[in-house]
N, C-alpha and C positions, 0 to 999 in steps of 0.2 A: 738420454738413456739409450742403451744399446738396443739394437734390433735383432730379433731371432732370424736365423736362416731358415727359410721355408722351402717347400717344393718349388722348383723353377717355374716361372710364369708360363713358359712354353709347354712344359710338361703338363701343368694343370689345364691349360687351354685344350691341349690335345685330348686329355682324359675326359673333361667335363663339358666341353663346348657343344658336343653333339648330344650324347645320352642324357646328361644332367639337365640341359636346357629343355629338351623335349619332355623329360619327366616332370620338371618344375611346372611347365605350362599345363601338361595333362592333369597333374594332381591338383594344381590350384584352380583350374577351370572346372574340375569335377568330371573330366571326360575319360579318365582312366577307368576302365571297367573293373569292377570288383567282384571276385568270386564269392559265393555265398559261404556262410560259416561252415556248413557241413561238407563243403567240398575243398577244404583247405589242404594244401600240400604240406605234410609234416616238415619236409626239408626247407620249404619256403618259410614256414612259421619260425623255425629255428634261426634261419638266416636273418629274417626281419627282427627277431628278438635280439640277435647279436648286434645288428645295426643300431637299434633303439638304445640298447645298453651303452654302446659306445657314444651315442649322441648325449645320453643323460650324463655320462662321465665328463664329456667335453663341456656341456652346459654348466655343470657344477664347478668345474675348474675355471671356466670363463667368469662365472659369477664371483668366485673367490678373488680372481685377479681384479675385476672391476671394483669390487668392494675395497680392496687394498689400494687401488688407484685413487678412489674417493677419499680414503683416510689420508693418503699422502698429500693430495691436493688441499685438504682441509688444514693439515699441519703447516703446509707452506704458506697458506693465506694467514694463518695465525702468527707465523714468524714475521711476515711483513708488517702486520699490525703491531707486534711486540717491538720490532725495531723502530718503528715510528714513535711509539710511546716512550721508549728508552731515549731516543734522540731528543724528545721534548723535555724529559726530565734532566738530561745532561745539559741542555741549553739553559734550563732554569738554574742548575747548579753553577754553570759557568758565569751566569749573570750575577748570582749571589757572591761568587768568589771575587769577581771584579769589584763589587761594592766593598767587600771586606778589605781588599788590597788598598782601595782608596781611603778607607777608614784608618787603616794601619799607617798609611803615609801621613794623613792629617795628625794622627796621634803622635807620630815621631816629630813632625815639624812643630806642633804646638806645645807639646809637653815633654819632649825628649823620650817618650816611651817607644821602645822598639819592638816590632813584631815582624818576623820573617814573612816575605811575600809568599802567597800560596801558589805553588808552581803548577800543579795539575790536580785533577780530581782524585787520583789515587792517593796523593800525599796530603791532600787538604785536611781530611778528617783526622789523620794521625799527627799532623804538624801543629795543631793548636792545643796548647796545654791550658790548664785552669788559670794560671797567672796571666797568660797572654789574653785569654778571654776577658779577664777583669780589666786589663789595660785597654782593650777595645771598647769595653762597656763604659769605662770612664771617659773615653773619647766620644761618646754618644754615637755609637755605630748605627749606620742606616740599615744594616741587616742583622737580625738577631742570630747569634751563633747557634742557638738551640734549633732554630728553623733550618739553618744551613746543615747542621748535623743530621736532622731528620731527612732532608733531601738527599744527603750523601748516603744514608742508609737505604733510602729508596732506590738510588742508582745501583748500589751494590746488590740489592735483592733482585732488581730487574735484570741485571747482567747475569746473575746466576740462573734465573728462570729462563732467560733466552738461551743460555748454553744448554740447559736441560731440553728445551724444545728442539734445538738443533740436533742433539744426540738422538732424540726420539724420531726426528725426521730421517736421520741417516738410517736408523734401524727399519723404519717404515719403507724406505726406498729399497733396502736390501730385501725385505720381505716381498715387496711388489715384484722385484726382478725375479725372485725365486718362483712366485706364483705365475708370473707371465711365462716363464720357461716351461712350467708344468702345464699350463693351459695350451700353449702352442704345441707341446708334445702330444697332448690328447687329441688336438685337432688333426695333427699329422696321422695319428693312429686311426682316427675316424676316416680320414681320406683314403687310407689304405684298405680299410674294411669295406667302405662303400664302393671303391674301385673293383674289388673282388666280387661283391655280392649283387650290386645294383644292375648288373648287365642282364640278370634274369628277370623277365617280365613278371613271373609268378611271385618273386620276392617283392617287386615294386607294388604289386596288387596287395599282397599281405601286409606290407608296411603301411600302405594307405588305409587298409581296413583297420589295423591296430590304431592308427592315428585318429581315425574317425570315431572309433570306440572310446578312446581316451577323451576326445573332445566332448562326446555325448555324456560321459561320466562326469566331467567337470561341469558341464551345463546343468546336469541334474543336481549335483552337489550345490551349485550356486542357487538354484531354485529352492532347494531344501533350506539352505541358510537364510535366504530372504523370507521364506515362510516362517521359520523359527523366530527371526527378528520381529516380524509382524505380530506373531502370537505373543512374544514376550512384552511387546509394547502395549498390547491391548488391555491387560489387567490394570495397569497404572491409570490409564484413561478412564476405565469403568469405575475404579475406586474414587477418582476425583469427582465423577458425576454423582455417585451415591452418597458421598460424605455429607453434603448439606442436609438432605432429607433425614439421614440417620441422626444427625445432631438435633434437628428440630423435634423428632419423635421423642428423644430422650428428655429434652427439656420440658416437653408437654406433659409427661407422665411422672415427673419427679418433683419433690418438694424443693423449696428454696435452698435449703442446706445441701441437699444432694446435687442440685444444679451447680452450686459453687464448687463442690468437690469434683464433680464430673468435668466441669470446665477446666479445672486445674489439671486434671489427669489427661485431658485430650492432647495428644501429641501435635506438635506443630507440623504443618504440611511439609513433606520432604521436598528439598530443592530439586528442580528438574535437572537431570544429567546434562552435562555440556554436550552439544551436538558434535558429532564426528566431523572432522574437517572434510570439506567437499572439494575435489579438484576443480580448478578454474575452468578447465576444458576437458571433461571426461570423454573418453572414446565412446562411440555409439555401441549399442548392444550387439549389432551385427558386424562388429569389427572383423575385417578380413574377408568379408563377403565380396566375391567378384574380383579378387586380386590374386596374384601368384607370389611366391616367395622371391624377394629381390636377389638372393644369392643362389645361383644355379650351381651348387656344389657343396662340399662339406662345410658346415658352419656350426658355431657354438655361440650362444647368447644367453643373457639373463635380463631381468628387469632393472635397468639402470636409470629409469626416469627420475628426475629430481636430484640425482646424486651430485655431490659437490665437485666442482671442477676448478681448475686454475683461474686465478684472478677473481675469485669469489662468485663465479658463474654457477648456474644450475644446469644439469644435463637435460636437454629437451629432445632426446632421441633414444634409440636403442643401438647398442654397439654389437656387431655380429662378427666374431672372429672367423677368419678363413684364410687359407694359404694365399700368398700374393699371386695375382694373376687369375684367380677364380672369376669366371664370368658373372657379371651383374646384369640383370634383365629388367625391362620395364614391367612394373607390377600391374599396370593396365595400359590400354591404348591411349595415346595422346601425343604430346609434343615435348621434346627435350631441349633444354638450353644448357650449354656447357660454360663453366666459369672457373676461375681460380681465386681462392681467398686465402688470407693468412691462416685462419684457424682450420678451414675445411680442406685446404689444398685443392687438388683437382676435384671439382664438384659438379653435380648434375641436378637441375630442377626438372622434374617431370610434371607437366601440367596434364592431369588425367582428364579424359572426356567426361568423367562423372562430376568434375568440378573440384575434386580433391587434388592437392599438390603434394608431391613427395620430394624429399631432399636426400641426395646421396653424397657422401663426403669421403675424402681420403683416397680417392681412386689412384691407382698407379698409371692408368691411361684411359682415354675415352675410346669408344668404338664409333668411327664416323664423325659426323659433325651435328650441330643443332638441326633438328628435323622432326617430322612426324614419325611416330613409331607405333608398332603393334604390340599388344601384350605378349610378353615373353621374348621380345627382341633384345639382343645383347646391346647394351649401351655403354659398357665400360668394364673395368677389371679391378678387383680388390687390390688395395695398396696401402701405403703408409705415408702419404703426403700431408703437408700441413702440420697442425699441432697434434701429434699423435706419437705413441711409443711402440705400436705393433701393427701388423697388417690386420685391417678390419674394415668393415663398412659401418659408418655412422648413418643411420636411416631415420628420417623424420616423416611424420604424416600431418598434413594441414587440411582438415575437412573444410570444404567450401573455399579453400584458399586462405583461411583465417589463421588463428593461432594454432601452434602445434599442440597435439594431444599425445598421450602416452601410446607409442606405437607397439609396445610389447604385445597387447592382445591381438593386434593385426598379424604380426609375424608368428606369434604362437599358434594362430589358427591355420596358417598355411605353410609353415616351414618345418 
């Protein structure tokens, strides 16, 4: 797939390598001083709102692109499976055709009955008429022609289905390319707005104040939802506890006939609802605490955890779109190891001092070499190396160095 032309790497580095990196560290570490609500600068408020609106548009466009990518990958996996299934059915049809050819030859040699050899799968079904079927039947055919006819119908149907799947995949690929171009355009717009507005410290403070307020709102909503779920679950448990005593009281105060009618009228206990699926490795409740945003510049991202990927894989990270060459920083202090892989391209493993490991993929270049790093130190630059279709960072979080968890709550809290 084609790649979008982004801002030049050198231009992005000049623009963001100083101010954006400092801002990312200050905001993530909580050291950026915030003005109180009643001392807000109206101009700063408007500028911060403009930046946030641009980020929201970019995030929405990125999410739409990633969703389209997942649909495309799913279709491509289904095509591979359909091709294998069709090949198996065609092999079965070829085997049956060979047996029919041998039966026809025996019929000709033994009784003089002639039947044309079946040349290929497309001609096989149309080339056998009723009288020829009878001839083969009289010759004790090893393959029933009705079975062969059914297999050939299956071949035809699967070929048609595969063609429809290929057409759907072509349309999905075109849609993905359109959405990718739209997302990249939104990130470019975001970069321009941030370059104009973020130089003002008052805007930085106001943007952080708004971000903290939004995080507090989300946390309050999550607590309220949890409380509502707990309250909703309580009555069903109480009813289950009361049901036996209620039944006993009724039977003790009623006659035999009324007992029978009451027993018949008693509803059967409702089946317990199926439990909601629980992620194998949920992120901790304090996700994002003590780290900074890995992308020190304009970025757009969505929750792509578990999304379908090529080869039947599931996505185990978060994809963060950003112009090629945007600096990437260590989210916490630790040590970095650089490596190149087929899927991840130029990659970095950051072994955090907290015990958590972080994985960065698709870098255009590394900064320096494997070494000890401080939080906020530049370790590389956004790129499109490896198995990717656009400039972005693939970012993973492995608490305690174990299995990956959904990193979206982490980056949502600090980016």
